[in-house]
VEXDREN-2710 file (C-alpha; in Angstrom, 1 decimal):
% VEXDREN-2710
k/r/px/py/pz
1/MET/10.8/12.2/1.4
2/LEU/12.4/9.3/-0.1
3/PRO/9.2/6.9/-1.0
4/ALA/7.7/10.5/-2.8
5/ILE/11.1/11.2/-5.1
6/LEU/11.2/7.3/-5.7
7/SER/7.2/7.4/-6.7
8/SER/7.8/10.6/-9.1
9/ALA/11.0/9.8/-11.0
10/THR/9.6/6.3/-11.5
11/GLY/6.6/8.3/-12.7
12/ALA/8.4/10.4/-15.4
13/LEU/10.6/7.3/-16.4
14/THR/7.5/5.3/-16.7
15/GLY/6.5/7.8/-19.0
16/LEU/9.3/7.9/-21.4
17/LEU/9.3/4.0/-21.2
18/ILE/5.5/3.9/-22.4
19/THR/6.6/6.8/-25.1
20/LYS/9.4/4.4/-26.3
21/THR/7.7/1.1/-26.5
22/ARG/4.0/2.1/-26.7
23/ARG/2.7/-0.7/-24.3
24/LEU/0.5/0.3/-21.4
25/HIS/0.1/-3.4/-20.0
26/TRP/3.1/-4.2/-18.5
27/PRO/3.8/-1.2/-16.2
28/LEU/0.5/-2.1/-14.3
29/VAL/1.8/-5.6/-14.1
30/GLY/4.9/-4.4/-12.4
31/ALA/2.8/-2.3/-10.1
32/ALA/0.8/-5.1/-8.9
33/ALA/4.0/-7.6/-8.5
34/LEU/5.7/-4.5/-6.5
35/TYR/2.7/-4.1/-4.3
36/LEU/2.8/-7.6/-3.7
37/CYS/6.2/-7.5/-2.9
38/THR/5.8/-4.9/-0.3
39/ILE/3.0/-6.5/1.5
40/ILE/5.1/-9.4/1.9
41/CYS/8.0/-7.2/3.3
42/LEU/6.0/-5.4/5.7
43/ILE/4.2/-8.8/6.5
44/CYS/8.0/-10.8/7.4
45/ILE/9.5/-7.5/9.2
46/GLN/11.0/-7.6/12.5
47/ARG/12.2/-5.3/15.2
48/GLY/15.2/-4.4/15.8
49/LEU/16.3/-3.8/12.2
50/SER/17.9/-0.2/11.5
51/ALA/15.7/2.8/10.0
52/ALA/17.4/2.1/6.6
53/MET/15.9/-1.5/6.8
54/TYR/12.4/-0.2/7.2
55/LEU/12.6/2.9/4.9
56/LEU/13.8/0.1/1.9
57/ALA/10.7/-2.2/2.5
58/LEU/8.5/0.8/1.3
59/VAL/10.5/1.0/-2.0
60/PRO/8.7/-1.3/-4.3
61/TYR/5.7/0.7/-3.2
62/SER/6.9/3.7/-4.2
63/VAL/7.9/2.8/-7.9
64/ALA/4.9/0.6/-7.8
65/ASN/3.1/4.0/-7.4
66/GLY/5.0/5.8/-9.9
67/LEU/4.4/2.8/-12.4
68/GLN/0.3/2.6/-11.7
69/TYR/-0.4/6.1/-11.5
70/THR/1.3/7.3/-14.6
71/THR/0.0/4.0/-16.6
72/THR/-3.9/4.3/-15.3
73/ALA/-3.4/7.9/-16.7
74/VAL/-2.1/7.5/-20.1
75/ALA/-4.4/4.1/-20.8
76/VAL/-7.3/6.1/-19.1
77/LEU/-6.5/8.9/-21.9
78/ALA/-5.5/6.4/-24.7
79/THR/-9.2/4.4/-24.7
80/SER/-11.3/7.5/-24.5
81/THR/-12.4/9.6/-26.9
82/ARG/-10.8/13.8/-26.9
83/ASP/-14.7/14.3/-25.8
84/GLU/-14.5/12.3/-22.6
85/GLN/-11.1/12.8/-21.0
86/ALA/-12.3/15.3/-18.8
87/ILE/-14.8/13.3/-17.3
88/VAL/-13.0/10.3/-17.5
89/MET/-9.8/12.0/-15.7
90/SER/-11.9/13.4/-13.7
91/THR/-13.7/9.9/-12.5
92/LEU/-10.3/8.4/-11.8
93/THR/-9.2/11.0/-9.8
94/ILE/-12.6/10.3/-7.6
95/TRP/-11.6/6.8/-7.6
96/ARG/-8.2/7.0/-6.9
97/SER/-9.4/9.0/-3.7
98/LEU/-12.2/6.8/-2.9
99/GLY/-10.0/4.1/-2.7
100/THR/-7.8/5.7/-0.6
101/VAL/-9.9/6.9/1.9
102/LEU/-11.6/3.6/2.0
103/GLY/-8.1/1.7/2.4
104/VAL/-7.5/3.6/5.2
105/ALA/-10.2/3.2/7.0
106/LEU/-11.1/-0.4/6.4
107/SER/-7.7/-1.3/7.5
108/SER/-7.9/0.9/10.3
109/VAL/-10.7/-0.8/11.4
110/LEU/-9.4/-4.1/11.3
111/VAL/-6.2/-3.8/13.0
112/GLN/-7.6/-1.6/15.9
113/ASN/-10.6/-4.6/16.2
114/ALA/-7.4/-7.1/15.7
115/LEU/-5.8/-5.4/18.4
116/ILE/-8.3/-5.4/20.9
117/ARG/-8.3/-9.1/20.6
118/CYS/-4.6/-9.5/20.5
119/LEU/-4.4/-7.2/24.0
120/HIS/-6.6/-9.8/25.5
121/VAL/-4.6/-12.8/24.3
122/PHE/-0.7/-11.4/24.9
123/VAL/-1.3/-9.7/27.8
124/HIS/-1.4/-11.5/30.8
125/GLY/-0.7/-10.3/34.8
126/LEU/-2.6/-8.5/37.3
127/HIS/-2.8/-5.1/36.1
128/LYS/-4.3/-7.1/32.7
129/ASP/-7.3/-4.5/32.0
130/GLU/-5.2/-1.4/33.1
131/VAL/-2.6/-2.2/30.7
132/ILE/-5.2/-2.9/27.8
133/ALA/-6.9/0.3/28.4
134/LEU/-3.5/2.6/28.8
135/ALA/-2.5/0.5/25.4
136/ARG/-5.8/1.5/23.4
137/ALA/-5.2/4.6/24.8
138/SER/-1.7/6.0/23.7
139/ILE/1.0/4.5/21.9
140/GLN/3.2/7.2/23.8
141/ALA/2.2/5.3/26.8
142/ILE/3.5/2.1/26.2
143/ALA/7.1/3.4/26.2
144/LYS/6.6/3.9/30.0
145/LEU/4.7/0.4/31.0
146/ASP/6.8/-1.9/33.2
147/GLN/7.9/-5.3/32.0
148/PRO/6.7/-7.7/30.7
149/TYR/3.4/-5.4/30.1
150/ARG/5.3/-3.7/27.6
151/GLU/6.4/-6.4/25.6
152/GLN/3.5/-7.7/26.0
153/VAL/1.5/-4.7/24.3
154/VAL/4.2/-4.5/21.5
155/GLN/3.5/-8.6/20.7
156/SER/0.1/-7.5/20.5
157/TYR/0.7/-4.8/18.0
158/GLU/2.9/-7.0/15.7
159/ALA/0.1/-9.3/15.6
160/ALA/-2.9/-6.6/14.7
161/LEU/-0.4/-5.1/12.3
162/ARG/0.4/-8.9/10.5
163/LEU/-3.2/-9.4/10.8
164/GLY/-3.6/-6.2/8.8
165/PHE/-1.0/-6.6/6.0
166/GLY/-2.0/-10.1/5.6
167/SER/-5.6/-8.9/4.6
168/CYS/-4.0/-6.3/2.6
169/LEU/-2.1/-9.1/0.8
170/ILE/-5.6/-11.1/-0.1
171/ILE/-6.3/-7.6/-2.1
172/GLY/-3.2/-7.1/-3.9
173/VAL/-3.8/-10.9/-5.1
174/ILE/-7.3/-10.1/-6.1
175/SER/-5.8/-6.7/-7.5
176/ALA/-3.5/-8.2/-9.5
177/LEU/-5.7/-11.0/-10.8
178/LEU/-7.7/-8.4/-12.0
179/ILE/-5.1/-6.8/-13.9
180/VAL/-3.0/-9.5/-15.6
181/PRO/-5.8/-10.1/-18.0
182/ILE/-6.7/-6.7/-19.2
183/LYS/-6.4/-6.1/-22.4
184/LEU/-4.8/-2.5/-23.2
185/PRO/-4.4/-1.2/-26.8
186/ARG/-0.6/-0.2/-28.4
187/LEU/-0.4/3.4/-28.2
188/PRO/-0.1/4.8/-31.8
189/SER/3.4/6.2/-33.3
190/SER/3.3/9.7/-33.3
191/ALA/6.1/9.6/-36.2
192/LYS/4.5/11.1/-39.3
193/ARG/5.2/9.0/-42.7
END
């Protein structure tokens, strides 16, 4: 619930700040930086932290969403003619949805394939094949594994997830490099003279 509240609050605040500054570039650059910050936090996160620390690692992501979603909507409206605005906003929504689906699907494929490899690297012992099959079939079954198998499987999941977040870091850097040079118009003042 906290990430959703933060994202919404940041989006509303971003709208107010855009209205005040009339500039659109800074929130997009800030969002790109915060996405990178979140990915780095997730790559570096360790087991054994408190639940609050895990939640705090997602705060930059929530703030970045609020910055980016509001700014891209305003930027699309500011750079489109009135006749095009409905089409452009619909297209933006479609691209966001497509990006979400592709991001989840591709990262899932990457993590699942990395997990197979990591399980074969980290799991050792007489029951290796049984443990790997069980670990791939059910996450709940991992808690019931005897040691040292449980620890080996957990290490495998950690390595696979770090690889997944590492790929997100590459995409995040590319995204930031594409966002920084974008030139967006300054919004006109609404004050009448």
